[in-house]
Every structure is written in C-alpha cells, then in structure tokens.
N, C-alpha and C positions, 0 to 999 in steps of 0.2 A: 202725119205730123208737119208735113212741110220741110223744105230745105233750110238749113241754118247758113247764114252768110256771115262774112266779118263784117262790123258796123264800122270800125275803123275810123270815127270821126271824133275829134276831140271836143268836148263839151263846152260851152261857152262859159268863161270865169266870170262874167260880168252879169250874166242872167240869173234870175231868183230860183232858187234851188230849196225846195220843201223837204225836210227830213222830218216824217211821222215818226215821233217816239224819239225825239232826240236827246232824251236824258237817260234812256236805257241803256243796257249793255251794249247792244249793236249801234243804237242810234247815236250815242255819243261818241263812239269811235268812229263813225261814219263822219260826224262834224268835223271831227279832229283832223282826220284825213283830208276832208275838203279843203278846210281852213290852210293845211300845210301843201295844198294843191295850188292855192291862190283863189278859191273861190270867194268872191265878195260880199254875197247876197244871199247868205243861209238863212231860212227863216224855220222857226218852230214853235211850238206851242204845248205847254204843260197840260196834264188831263184837266188840271183846274181852270186853265185859261180856256181849253177847248176840248169839250167832249166827243170823241169821234164817233160815239153811237149817238149822237144827235144830229141827223141828217141835216137839217136846215142850217144848223150852226157849220158844219162843214162846207155846204155850199157858200154860204157866206164869206168863210174864210177863203176859200178859192177864188171867189169873186173878186175880193180884196187884193189879196197878195198875188194872182197871176202868175203862179210858177211855171217856168218853162220844163223844170226836172223835178221828178219826186222820187225819193225812196219810201217807201211803205215798211217801215220798221216797228211801227206800233204794234203791240197785241198785248192779250192777257197770257202771260206764260206762269209755269210752275213745274215742280217735281212731279215725281209719283204719286205721293200723298195729296198734294192740291189737285191733281188733274183726276184722280180717283175718288176724292170727295165731292169735287163741285163740276161735274161734266156737263152740265146744264148752262153754266157760266161761262166755261171756256168754249162751248160751241156758239151760244147765242152771241155774246161779247164780240168774238173775233169775226164773226160773219157780218155783224153788224158795222163793226170799223172798217173792215174790206170793202164791203158793198158801196158804204157812204164815200169813203176816199176814191176808190176805183171810179164809182161813177160822176164824182165831181170831178175828177181829172180827166176823164172822157169830155164832159160837158165843157170845160174850159180848155180843152185841146192842148193837155200837157204833151210834150214832144216825146219825151223818154221818161219811162216810167221801170224802177226795179221793184218787184215784189219779192219779199222777204219771207220764206216757209221754214220747214224743219225737217229735217231727216225722219221724224215720226211719220211722214206721210206714207212711207214703206211698207209692206207687209212684214208682219212680225219674223216671219221665214223666208224671207226674200234671199236670193242667192249673194253670197257674200264674195268679194265686195258688191255693193248694191249700186246697180247700173240705173240710169234714169228711166229706161225701159221697164222696169220693175213696178213702176206706179200703176196701181189698180189690177195687180194681178193676183191678189190674196188677202187674207184676212189681216186686219191690223191688230197693234198692241192693244188689249183690252183697258188698260190703265189710263191710255191717253187718247182713245180713239176718237172723242168727240173733239178734242184740240185737232188732232190730224184731220178730221173730216173737213173742219172749217177751213185749214190751209189747203187742202187739196182743192176745195171749192175757189179760194183764190187763184190757185194756179188757172184751172179752167176758165176763172173769169178773165184772166190777162190772155189767155189764147183767143178766147171769144172776141175780145175786143181787136184783136189783131187780125181775126178773119171777118170780123163786120166792117170794122172802121180802118183797117190798114194802119194802124198804129204801131210802132217799133218798140212795143213795151216787152220786158222780159222777166223772169223769175228767177232766182236763185234759192237752193235748198242747203242750207249751211248744216254742218255737223253739228256735235255739243260743243257750245260756246262758252268761254270763260273770259275774266279780265276786268279791268276798272269799271265801276258802277254796276257791277253784277248785283242779283239779289241774294243775301247772304242771311235772310230769315230763316230760323227753325222749321217753319211748316211750308214756306214756298218757294225755296231754293233748290236748284239742281243738284247733281251728286257732286260736283267738283267744289263749288263757294260751300256747301253745306260741310263738307270735309275739311276744308280751311277752317271754317267758324269751329267746328267740333274740336279738332286738333289744337288750335289755338287757345281755346277756352281752357282745355285742358292742361295745357301749359301754366296758362294765367292764375289757374285756381290750385295747380299743383295735384291734379287729378291723375291718378296711376293706371285707370284703365278707361278705354273709349270702346263704345259698342256701337257697329256700322249695320245697317240693314242687309238681309241677304246673304248670300255665299261668298261674294267678292269675286267670283268666277266670270261674271259676264264682261265682255270685252267692250271697249269703246273708244271711240275715235274723239280727240279734242282739236280746237282750232283756238287760237288767242283771237279776242275781238279786234286788235288792230290788223292782225294777218286779214281777217273777215272783211274790214272796212277797206283795206287796200284792193282785195280782189272784188268788191262791189264796184268801185269806180273804174277798175280794169274792165269790166264786164259791161259796164255803161259806155264804155269807149271802144271796145272791141268786139262786143258779140251781140248778134241780132238772131234769134230764133225762137220758135213756138215752144220748144221742149224746156224745162227747168233745168238748171245747170247746178250740179252738186259743187258744194264747196267745202273742202276739208283739206287734212294734212296728208292723206294718203296712208296712214298706219294707226293702228290701235293698241292699247293695253288693256289689262284686267283692273276692275275697280280696285282690287287688293294691291296692285302695284301703283295705283293712283294714290290708294292711301298710304302707303309706304313711302312715297316720295313726298307726300306733302306733310307725314308726320316727321320726316328727316329736315326739311325745309324750315318747319317753325320750331324744331328743337324738341320734340317730343320724344321721350325714353321709355314710356310705359308700355302697357300691353293692350293689344287692340283684339278685341271681341266681335264675333259675328252672328247676328240674329237671323238664324236662318227659317225661324217663322214667318219673317218678312218676306214680302215677293223681290225677284231679282229684275223683273222687267225682262224685255227683249235680250236673249242670250249674246247676240253679236250684232252690232251696226257700225259697220265700216263702209263708207261711200266709194264708189268708183268715182275718180277724178280725173279720169282720161280726158273728158270734154273739156274741162277746166284747162288742163295742161295744153290741148291743142289750141285753146285761145291765148296760150301764152303767159298763164299764171300759175305759180306753185308756192306752197307756204315757206315762211321764211324764219318764224321764231318757234324755236324747238320748246317742247313741253316742259324741260326743266327749267329754261329760261322763264318762259311764261308762267309757271306757278311761283318761282321767285319773285317775280314782277307783282304778280297778283297778291301774294302774301304782304309784300312790302305796303301796296295801297290797301290793304285792306286794314292793316295796323295802323296806318296812317288816319282811315277814316272810320273806325270801329264806333267812335262815340256819334256819329251822325249817319249811320248807314240806314236805308229804307228798309222798312219792315222789320227794323232790330227787336 
C-alpha cells in the first residue's frame, strides 16, 4: 500500500473549499466545522443546482469555482430496506457521482481531497474490531453489497490517483453516523434516526407498543456527525497515506440497547416488540480506530449526549424534514 506519513500542514483558510453533499448529515457537519475553524470560502451546490451524476455539469462547476480543497461527502445512502430494494440505484448513482467528482478534481488539480466511504465496505464476517487491512478479504453483507462495492471503487480511485499523479488525496471510512440533518424517513433512514422517529411518534400519538426489525442483538458502533466532521479536518491537516482511515468511537452497543436509550430519551414508556422475521444485517461492526488515534484524534461526544442532541434537533425540525 505504501508508507503513510504525517501531513501536518494547516489548510489555507482563505482558499476555496468545496464540500460535495453540503446539506446532508456529514456534509452539513463538515461545513459547520470548517466555518468554526475560520474557512472563508466554502462552496456547495444542492442536487437541484448541480446533479453530480452529470459529468459535463460537474466539470463546468470545477472550472468555475477552482476549489483547492474538496471533501466528497455526496452519496446516495439509505438503510437495509432501501439498499436491498434498490441495489442498482445505489451502485450506479454512487459510481457516477464519485467518478465525476474525482476526475474533475484531478483535471483541475485539487491539492487536497478527502473521500468519505462507509464501514459497510468490510466483509460481513471480518474479525472484530475491523482493521483497515480487512478490505477485500471476504464476502460483503448481501443487503448493501451494491453500495459497498461503489464505495470500495472510490477508495481504489483515490489510491490510483495517488500512484499515477502523486496527489496527497486520502479516504476515511466512518462508522454509523447520526446527528442533525440526518434522514428520518420511514423507508430510507438508518437504524438510529429510524428509531428516534418511531419512538417519538409513539409518544406523540400515545401508542403503547413499538415494533422494531430483527432480534435487537446485532452490535453497532455510532459516531455523532460533529465528531466525524472534526475528524475529517484533523485528517486533512495531519494524515497522508494510501490506506483508508477508519473513523469511529471505538466502542459498540446492541441495537436493543440503542432502542432502550432512545425510548428513555424521548419519554416512551410503552412496550417494545422485535420482529424476528426481518433481517438483522451484519452481526457486529466495530471499527479498529488505532490508525486514527495514532494520527492524534479520538471521539469526544458520548452516545447518550449525542442521542439527546439529535432528539432535540429532530423535534425542532420534524415539520420540515427531508423524506418525511
């Protein structure tokens, strides 16, 4: 893979910084972090303004804005139901987004780029905690393999650019993320925001039972999006290497424990049932964050605090949520 090195170069706060996917869960958190760090020229386009699947439009945007730095946080994302129902969309859309943005960034000589993937790139039964070396060593989880393959292609694309053009681009693989601007829709959300919506609606409607998918036994690691954004800026200024970097909290909990925490946070006192005819997905997915720790970063927001903050945000914005 090649030797990693410490980058240790503060990014120029006055240079143009393009955040692809700036209104999403991760992208909006990155914009907030960059603004707090003093970046004065952050650019972004909504999907209505710029369809990243349209190659010519992407190249025109890069030619016009000439970004010096890029974070590629734009992607078609979703939970088990969405991924298993629309694998073609998740593969095709994400491949096109990535190829267009990465090719344009190379042509217009973007100095520093961070590609964001997902922990689902790792094999379903990878040894826990999952080290970066586990990539491409086994079969993927079938319910989201199309999305995972697209993200793996992105990692290899970044590595190829490093080899062929010598640009110090990097990739980061976050664990399960949550926070402000998440997708809380019933059909497209990931587990934590889906549970927040389900339990909060039960409180609002006075429902005394909630039914969740699966057994509740799979273990998952969660990281607040503000922590993820802080890690991204840290890696852009401190890390340089071809291998993707895992970004997580370093600890996990069961889905059942998450449900209990969320129920308590929203004030739900009814019963919870588990539909064991529905799939559990990967039994455990805990990332080895040793490489990230060696680069000088660890998570700061506890799960309890993060869930409380996310529930508060959800309740403030429930009337205007995307995909509601």
